[in-house]
N, C-alpha and C positions, 0 to 999 in steps of 0.2 A: 310638558304640554301633550305631547303624542308619546306613546310608550306601545311598541310591539314586542310580544313575547312569545317565541315557538309558533310562530303564524306558518300556516301551511294553507294551500290553495290548489285547486285542480280546474283543468276545463274538462268536464265529463270523467272519464277514466283515466286522463293523463294528468299526473300531479306536476307539478311546476315549482312550488313553493314547498319546502323542506322543513326548513327552520330559521325563519327570518325575526331578528332581534335588530331593533334599532330605537333611539330616543331623538326627540327634538325639544328643546326647553325654549321657555319663552324668550323672544327675541333673537333667537338663535339660527343661525345658517347651517344646514347640514346638507351633504352633498350624499346621494345614492349613486354609487361606481359599480361597473363592473362591464364585462363583454357583451356583445348582442346576445339576445337569448338566455340571459342568466336570471331572469325573473325581475327586472325593476320595473316593467310596466305593470306586470302582474301585481307587484307589492302596493305599488300607487294604485290599482283597482280594487285591491283587497281592502285598504284604508278607505277608500271613497265608497265601499258597500257595491261596486259594479261587478265584481267576483268575490262573492262573499268566502272568506275563509273558512276552511273546514276543520281548523284545529287552531289553537292557541287565544292569545288577547290582544285587543287593540283598544286602547283607552285614550280618550282626548279629556283633558281637563279633568282627570280622574275618574270618568265615568264611560265603561265598556260602550264600544259603538258597533263591535264586531256583530255582524248579523241585521243592523239596522238598515233601512232602505236609503239608498244614496240620498234624497232629498233631505232625509231626516238628518243625515250626517252633515250636509252641507250648511243646515240651519244651526248645527252646532258651533260652526264657525269656522269650516275649512273649505278653502277657495281652490279650485283645480283648473289649471291651464293643461289642457290634454295636449297629447301627442297630436299633431295634426292640425291644431288648432280648433277644428270645427265649431267657427263662428256661423251663425245663421244667415246663410248666403243672400236669402230674398228679403231680409230685415236690413234697414239703413244703419250706419254705425250708431247714432243715435238710440235706434231701438232695440239694438242689440246691447248697448250699455243700461237702457233702463230695463230691460227684459227680467232679469233677475237682481235687481237692486234692491239692497234692504237699508234700512235707515241708519244704523251704527249709532242710535242715540245713546249707547253707553260709550263711545270712544269720546277722547277729547278732541279729536280732529277727524271727523268721519270722511270716508271717501264719496264723493260727490262728482258730479260730471264736470263742474269747474275745475276740480283738483285733477282729474283724468286728463281734460283736456290741457291743462297746464303742464303736466307730465309728457304727454304727447302729443305735441301741437299738430302735426300731421294730421289726428284723427279731427282735432276741431276743424281742420280745412275740409275735410271728406265726410263732417256728420250727416248730411244729406245723402251721402253714397251708398248704395247697395253694397253689402260686406264681401257678396261674391264676386265683385269686380274691383277689389284692391288686391294690391301686390302681396305676396307672401310674407313680406315684411309687415306690413301694415296689418295684415289679419292677423299676425303675431301679438301685435302692440293691442290690437282690439280684444284679443283673448286674455290678454293680460288685465287691461282696463275693465272686462267684464267681471272677471274674477274679483277684482280689488272693490269693485262695487257692490259685491255682495257684504264689505266691510269683513273680511274673515280675520281670525285670530291666528290661522297658520295658511300660508300659501304654499301650493304644490305645483311644481312646474314640471312636465315630462318634456324632455328634449326641448329646452329652452330657446335653444337658437338653431336647431336642427334644419340644413336647406337655407339659410339665410345669407345673404350678402355681407361682406366683412363689415360695411359702415352701419347695416341694420342690426348685425350682431353686438357690435360696439354699443348702440343706442340701447339694445336690450340689457345688456350688463350694465350700463351708467344706471338703468332704472332699478336694477335690482341693489345696486350700491344704495341707491338714494332710499330704498325701501328697508333696506337692513340699517342705515343711519335712524331711520325712524322707530325702530325697534321691532319691525315685523319678522316674525318666525317664519322662514322658508324651508322648504324641502326642495332640492332641485336634482333633476337629472341632466347630464349635457355631456358630449363628448370631449368639449374643451378643458381639459385639464387645467392647462395652466391660468384660464380664466376662473375655473373653480377655486383653485388654491390660493388666488388672489381674493375671493370673496369669501368663501366659507370658514367657519368655525372649527367645524369636524367633518369627517369623512368616514361613509359606510360603505365596505366593499361586499359585494355577493357574488357567490359562483354558486352555479347549478341548484339555484334556490336556497342557497344557504348564507346567513352572515359569516365570513370569515375573517373580518377584520373591520375594528373601527378605532379611531384616534385623530387627533389634531392635525395641523399642517405639518409641525415640526417633525412629527412621528414620521407622515407619511413621506416626506422628503428623506428621513433617515432609512428609509425601506424601499430603496431604488428596486431590488429583486423582487418584490412584492408587486410593484408598480408593473415592472416589465411581465411579470407572469399572469397577474389577473386582469390588467387593463392593456396590455401589448403595446404600452408605450416605452 
């Protein structure tokens, strides 16, 4: 579904990505792992066209998307839950959810307001409340709901549970497990390695803007030195 090969990217004259390679298959959950500052967020920005790659290939469903405008990439079927949530603070919960909604007519069970409110009952209770007044956890639920309302083929989450209370983190992981059970393809960045190992099919580790390892959970468990060196765990 998603294929990155030899992706490079820079901010001005400062190169951040040197050789990123990863794949996400349909219905697969893949983690993007690495210490802070290794290029995880920049990789996601490159996928979404927010930091256009300077070299390499990014293909989605067999079509090249590198160099496309972010809105065109989103319309191809990639939903983003960005780091820091970035909900529209002056809009209500309801308005946030419908602002970027797509019909999902080609899906057997498209995402609708009712489905989002069923998954996150707390959002239903606050549907008329302005997003800027929600708690951090509620804003993250809203950010996930807003991305799902685009009816994406691939959902990308950058720092899925960063800064959230334990009970809210558990709610987010429950949501992601449900999405996996429904066959949603997911690329996720988070620091909670234990939760990621329970959720994901495969893991990709990057160091200093390069992919240095990829494999399934069993392979990661069998490489404790790699985990210690690359992730500090």
